[in-house]
MIZAZA-666978 format. One record per residue: x, y, z negated of N, C-alpha, C in turn; residue number from 1; residue in three letters. Coordinates in nm, 3 decimals. Atoms other than C-alpha are relative to their C-alpha. Last residue first. Layout:
<pt <X Y Z> <X Y Z> <X Y Z> NUM 'ALA'>
...
***
This chain:
<pt <0.076 0.083 0.069> <11.440 -5.541 -19.903> <-0.150 0.022 -0.042> 118 'LYS'>
<pt <0.035 0.127 -0.059> <11.555 -5.329 -19.636> <-0.092 -0.084 -0.073> 117 'SER'>
<pt <0.138 -0.048 -0.075> <11.583 -5.024 -19.856> <-0.041 -0.131 0.076> 116 'ILE'>
<pt <0.090 -0.040 0.074> <11.857 -5.218 -20.098> <-0.151 0.069 0.079> 115 'ALA'>
<pt <0.069 0.141 0.025> <12.035 -5.373 -19.800> <-0.093 0.028 -0.084> 114 'GLU'>
<pt <0.101 0.047 -0.134> <12.070 -5.030 -19.633> <-0.072 -0.130 -0.060> 113 'LYS'>
<pt <0.112 -0.059 0.026> <12.225 -4.878 -19.996> <-0.098 -0.026 0.124> 112 'ALA'>
<pt <0.083 0.101 0.093> <12.458 -5.178 -20.018> <-0.144 0.113 -0.016> 111 'SER'>
<pt <0.014 0.189 -0.037> <12.617 -5.107 -19.701> <-0.152 -0.053 -0.063> 110 'GLU'>
<pt <0.150 -0.036 -0.084> <12.584 -4.716 -19.754> <0.001 -0.136 0.031> 109 'VAL'>
<pt <0.139 -0.060 0.097> <12.775 -4.804 -20.070> <-0.072 0.034 0.086> 108 'LEU'>
<pt <0.108 0.093 0.040> <13.022 -5.047 -19.878> <-0.107 0.066 -0.041> 107 'LYS'>
<pt <0.047 0.098 -0.122> <13.121 -4.758 -19.630> <-0.082 -0.100 -0.061> 106 'ALA'>
<pt <0.085 -0.091 -0.026> <13.207 -4.524 -19.933> <-0.086 -0.121 0.111> 105 'PHE'>
<pt <0.081 0.002 0.103> <13.463 -4.796 -20.031> <-0.152 0.051 0.025> 104 'SER'>
<pt <0.026 0.131 -0.029> <13.614 -4.753 -19.687> <-0.119 -0.044 -0.118> 103 'ALA'>
<pt <0.129 0.052 -0.062> <13.581 -4.439 -19.669> <-0.028 -0.125 -0.008> 102 'PRO'>
<pt <-0.008 0.121 0.012> <13.822 -4.329 -19.983> <-0.129 -0.015 0.080> 101 'ALA'>
<pt <-0.142 0.093 0.047> <13.912 -4.009 -19.997> <0.013 -0.126 0.012> 100 'ASN'>
<pt <-0.067 -0.057 -0.046> <13.627 -3.803 -19.825> <0.166 -0.082 -0.010> 99 'MET'>
<pt <0.022 -0.037 -0.127> <13.315 -3.974 -19.864> <0.165 0.067 0.086> 98 'ALA'>
<pt <-0.025 0.124 -0.082> <13.480 -4.105 -20.166> <-0.023 0.034 0.123> 97 'MET'>
<pt <-0.152 0.047 0.024> <13.502 -3.734 -20.276> <-0.019 -0.139 0.017> 96 'ASP'>
<pt <-0.062 -0.072 -0.083> <13.134 -3.656 -20.187> <0.179 0.000 0.053> 95 'ALA'>
<pt <0.021 0.041 -0.130> <13.022 -3.941 -20.361> <0.072 0.070 0.115> 94 'LEU'>
<pt <-0.062 0.132 -0.047> <13.177 -3.813 -20.668> <-0.002 -0.094 0.147> 93 'ILE'>
<pt <-0.125 -0.025 0.013> <13.026 -3.466 -20.660> <0.117 -0.128 0.035> 92 'LYS'>
<pt <-0.074 -0.035 -0.147> <12.735 -3.615 -20.539> <0.131 0.088 0.009> 91 'ARG'>
<pt <0.050 -0.147 -0.021> <12.629 -3.781 -20.841> <0.077 0.045 0.122> 90 'ASP'>
<pt <-0.110 -0.101 -0.031> <12.670 -4.158 -20.862> <-0.014 0.128 0.019> 89 'LEU'>
<pt <0.035 -0.129 0.057> <12.368 -4.375 -21.022> <0.154 0.080 -0.007> 88 'GLU'>
<pt <-0.138 -0.028 0.008> <12.370 -4.706 -20.813> <0.002 0.154 -0.038> 87 'ILE'>
<pt <-0.056 0.009 0.097> <12.025 -4.871 -20.880> <0.133 0.058 -0.038> 86 'ASN'>
<pt <-0.083 0.160 0.023> <11.979 -5.036 -20.568> <0.043 0.030 -0.144> 85 'ALA'>
<pt <0.076 0.120 0.015> <11.649 -4.824 -20.512> <0.100 -0.079 -0.063> 84 'VAL'>
<pt <0.101 0.012 0.140> <11.801 -4.506 -20.625> <-0.062 -0.114 -0.001> 83 'LYS'>
<pt <-0.118 -0.032 0.134> <12.137 -4.527 -20.391> <-0.095 -0.049 -0.122> 82 'LEU'>
<pt <-0.060 0.124 0.021> <11.903 -4.635 -20.089> <0.046 -0.010 -0.115> 81 'GLY'>
<pt <0.130 0.062 0.056> <11.662 -4.315 -20.161> <0.097 -0.137 0.000> 80 'TYR'>
<pt <0.023 -0.054 0.165> <12.027 -4.111 -20.146> <-0.122 -0.094 -0.032> 79 'MET'>
<pt <-0.073 0.019 0.049> <12.096 -4.281 -19.797> <-0.006 0.029 -0.143> 78 'PHE'>
<pt <0.025 0.168 -0.012> <11.784 -4.254 -19.633> <0.096 -0.058 -0.094> 77 'ARG'>
<pt <0.106 -0.001 0.106> <11.828 -3.870 -19.759> <-0.073 -0.118 -0.007> 76 'SER'>
<pt <-0.040 -0.055 0.139> <12.181 -3.831 -19.593> <-0.138 -0.040 -0.074> 75 'TYR'>
<pt <0.059 -0.162 0.019> <12.077 -4.015 -19.266> <0.062 -0.027 -0.175> 74 'SER'>
<pt <0.122 -0.056 0.134> <12.239 -4.321 -19.197> <-0.033 0.107 0.008> 73 'MET'>
<pt <0.158 0.039 -0.097> <12.451 -4.516 -18.890> <-0.086 0.025 -0.122> 72 'GLY'>
<pt <0.029 0.129 0.009> <12.837 -4.508 -19.085> <-0.166 -0.049 0.016> 71 'ASN'>
<pt <-0.119 0.086 -0.080> <12.946 -4.188 -18.940> <-0.022 -0.141 -0.013> 70 'LEU'>
<pt <0.019 0.006 -0.148> <12.594 -4.058 -19.024> <0.117 -0.039 0.062> 69 'ARG'>
<pt <0.081 0.104 -0.037> <12.685 -4.118 -19.374> <-0.039 -0.015 0.124> 68 'THR'>
<pt <-0.086 0.126 -0.011> <13.014 -3.948 -19.363> <-0.130 -0.131 0.007> 67 'ALA'>
<pt <-0.069 0.017 -0.170> <12.842 -3.600 -19.189> <0.096 -0.183 -0.034> 66 'ALA'>
<pt <0.076 0.056 -0.084> <12.580 -3.643 -19.513> <0.094 -0.033 0.131> 65 'ASN'>
<pt <0.066 0.144 0.028> <12.816 -3.706 -19.788> <-0.100 0.020 0.142> 64 'ILE'>
<pt <-0.126 0.074 -0.016> <13.028 -3.396 -19.666> <-0.077 -0.164 -0.001> 63 'ARG'>
<pt <-0.052 -0.023 -0.132> <12.721 -3.153 -19.615> <0.112 -0.115 0.018> 62 'ILE'>
<pt <0.068 0.065 -0.084> <12.615 -3.281 -19.949> <0.014 0.044 0.135> 61 'ILE'>
<pt <0.018 0.161 0.004> <12.888 -3.214 -20.129> <-0.106 -0.024 0.101> 60 'TRP'>
<pt <-0.111 0.035 -0.079> <12.918 -2.834 -19.962> <0.033 -0.187 -0.066> 59 'LEU'>
<pt <0.047 0.011 -0.137> <12.553 -2.757 -20.098> <0.144 -0.068 0.088> 58 'ARG'>
<pt <0.093 0.075 -0.030> <12.649 -2.874 -20.436> <-0.039 0.005 0.128> 57 'ARG'>
<pt <-0.054 0.140 0.020> <12.949 -2.695 -20.451> <-0.090 -0.113 0.028> 56 'PHE'>
<pt <-0.081 0.036 -0.142> <12.774 -2.368 -20.303> <0.073 -0.135 -0.032> 55 'ASP'>
<pt <0.043 -0.028 -0.089> <12.527 -2.373 -20.596> <0.085 -0.046 0.163> 54 'ARG'>
<pt <0.065 0.138 -0.018> <12.746 -2.410 -20.851> <-0.102 -0.038 0.123> 53 'LYS'>
<pt <-0.133 0.108 -0.002> <12.936 -2.134 -20.768> <-0.056 -0.135 0.008> 52 'ARG'>
<pt <0.013 0.035 -0.127> <12.601 -1.929 -20.747> <0.099 -0.094 0.065> 51 'GLN'>
<pt <0.060 0.105 -0.053> <12.609 -1.944 -21.097> <-0.018 -0.049 0.165> 50 'ARG'>
<pt <0.025 0.137 0.062> <12.912 -1.817 -21.180> <-0.126 -0.099 0.030> 49 'ARG'>
<pt <-0.084 0.093 -0.055> <12.870 -1.569 -20.894> <0.039 -0.114 -0.057> 48 'ASP'>
<pt <0.085 0.027 -0.072> <12.569 -1.362 -21.076> <0.095 -0.121 0.106> 47 'ARG'>
<pt <0.139 0.044 0.070> <12.760 -1.299 -21.383> <-0.036 -0.105 0.102> 46 'TYR'>
<pt <-0.075 0.125 0.050> <13.105 -1.240 -21.177> <-0.117 -0.067 -0.048> 45 'SER'>
<pt <-0.029 0.091 -0.096> <12.886 -0.980 -20.961> <0.060 -0.119 -0.041> 44 'TYR'>
<pt <0.083 0.050 -0.033> <12.750 -0.825 -21.273> <0.007 -0.075 0.148> 43 'VAL'>
<pt <0.008 0.081 0.100> <13.082 -0.760 -21.411> <-0.159 -0.078 0.061> 42 'LEU'>
<pt <-0.053 0.119 -0.033> <13.222 -0.631 -21.075> <-0.057 -0.110 -0.137> 41 'SER'>
<pt <0.056 0.048 -0.094> <12.945 -0.348 -21.106> <0.039 -0.163 0.025> 40 'ARG'>
<pt <0.127 0.024 0.052> <13.015 -0.247 -21.477> <-0.060 -0.115 0.161> 39 'GLU'>
<pt <-0.040 0.128 0.083> <13.412 -0.270 -21.359> <-0.209 -0.066 -0.055> 38 'LEU'>
<pt <-0.026 0.131 -0.048> <13.314 -0.047 -21.092> <-0.012 -0.108 -0.093> 37 'GLN'>
<pt <0.107 0.086 -0.109> <13.124 0.180 -21.278> <0.022 -0.085 0.088> 36 'GLU'>
<pt <0.086 0.034 0.061> <13.393 0.201 -21.562> <-0.157 -0.020 0.063> 35 'LYS'>
<pt <-0.043 0.129 0.016> <13.671 0.266 -21.344> <-0.109 -0.081 -0.060> 34 'ALA'>
<pt <-0.015 0.084 -0.135> <13.503 0.555 -21.162> <-0.002 -0.141 -0.038> 33 'LYS'>
<pt <0.155 -0.076 -0.061> <13.438 0.766 -21.492> <-0.013 -0.138 0.112> 32 'ARG'>
<pt <0.072 0.075 0.073> <13.794 0.624 -21.632> <-0.150 0.000 0.037> 31 'PHE'>
<pt <0.110 -0.060 0.026> <13.988 0.712 -21.346> <-0.123 -0.073 -0.106> 30 'HIS'>
<pt <-0.110 -0.079 0.047> <14.320 0.517 -21.253> <-0.093 0.105 -0.085> 29 'LYS'>
<pt <-0.058 0.063 0.127> <14.148 0.181 -21.181> <0.070 0.084 -0.101> 28 'ARG'>
<pt <0.099 0.058 0.050> <13.884 0.295 -20.944> <0.053 -0.054 -0.140> 27 'ARG'>
<pt <0.081 -0.077 0.099> <14.066 0.593 -20.858> <-0.108 -0.110 -0.101> 26 'GLY'>
<pt <0.000 -0.102 0.013> <14.266 0.357 -20.600> <-0.049 0.073 -0.137> 25 'SER'>
<pt <-0.068 -0.042 -0.094> <14.197 -0.030 -20.557> <-0.053 0.191 -0.016> 24 'TYR'>
<pt <0.124 -0.114 -0.091> <14.084 -0.221 -20.849> <0.120 0.104 0.064> 23 'PHE'>
<pt <0.001 0.093 -0.143> <14.363 -0.471 -20.987> <-0.102 0.091 0.105> 22 'GLY'>
<pt <-0.101 0.010 -0.099> <14.355 -0.341 -21.324> <-0.021 -0.085 0.116> 21 'ARG'>
<pt <0.013 -0.021 -0.120> <14.000 -0.254 -21.423> <0.119 0.032 0.075> 20 'ALA'>
<pt <0.087 0.078 -0.056> <13.987 -0.427 -21.765> <-0.005 0.032 0.162> 19 'GLN'>
<pt <-0.075 0.150 -0.061> <14.317 -0.279 -21.848> <-0.085 -0.052 0.058> 18 'LYS'>
<pt <-0.086 -0.022 -0.086> <14.102 0.076 -21.766> <0.129 -0.159 -0.024> 17 'LEU'>
<pt <0.047 0.015 -0.113> <13.846 -0.032 -22.021> <0.070 0.043 0.112> 16 'LEU'>
<pt <0.076 0.143 -0.014> <14.052 -0.099 -22.292> <-0.031 -0.057 0.101> 15 'LYS'>
<pt <-0.150 0.052 -0.056> <14.252 0.244 -22.233> <-0.031 -0.166 -0.019> 14 'LYS'>
<pt <-0.025 -0.060 -0.136> <13.917 0.444 -22.255> <0.121 -0.119 0.043> 13 'HIS'>
<pt <0.088 0.087 -0.055> <13.801 0.253 -22.580> <0.037 0.017 0.167> 12 'ARG'>
<pt <0.004 0.176 0.003> <14.128 0.316 -22.734> <-0.086 -0.068 0.112> 11 'ARG'>
<pt <-0.120 0.054 -0.066> <14.147 0.668 -22.626> <0.019 -0.132 -0.018> 10 'HIS'>
<pt <-0.002 0.013 -0.164> <13.818 0.729 -22.717> <0.105 -0.036 0.055> 9 'ARG'>
<pt <0.101 0.119 -0.048> <13.851 0.593 -23.093> <-0.002 -0.012 0.149> 8 'THR'>
<pt <-0.047 0.130 0.010> <14.158 0.792 -23.140> <-0.064 -0.109 0.041> 7 'MET'>
<pt <-0.104 0.000 -0.080> <14.010 1.126 -23.005> <0.068 -0.133 0.015> 6 'GLY'>
<pt <-0.020 0.165 -0.028> <13.679 1.060 -23.218> <0.139 0.004 0.126> 5 'ASN'>
<pt <-0.009 -0.003 -0.100> <13.693 1.401 -23.431> <0.006 -0.122 0.064> 4 'LYS'>
<pt <-0.094 0.112 -0.026> <13.556 1.459 -23.749> <-0.039 -0.007 0.188> 3 'VAL'>
<pt <-0.003 0.039 -0.127> <13.469 1.778 -23.884> <0.051 -0.091 0.026> 2 'ARG'>
<pt <-0.088 0.085 -0.069> <13.416 1.796 -24.253> <-0.062 -0.030 0.141> 1 'MET'>
***
């Protein structure tokens, strides 16, 4: 008995081409090109899900550093002062405070300065 895989192949190709929507030119229309591009795209998305976390942490550190320098302190001294003062706020929250609530952030800087000077 002869078994042909026309239905299976058609479904598999259709599924892959559906994932390739949004690609440019033959990369969305031709199965082989779409498959090659999709494999590469999935590698990029896997890598960048991890890089996104690094990028945001870098952004938060830059914002905190800028705000602490406006209040007459460096980033590293500020983080050390928070640790000594037992203030446990993560960088995401600190960066948000630096951007949206500068008065309360200035109080944090002052408490970090006091903790270091003791």
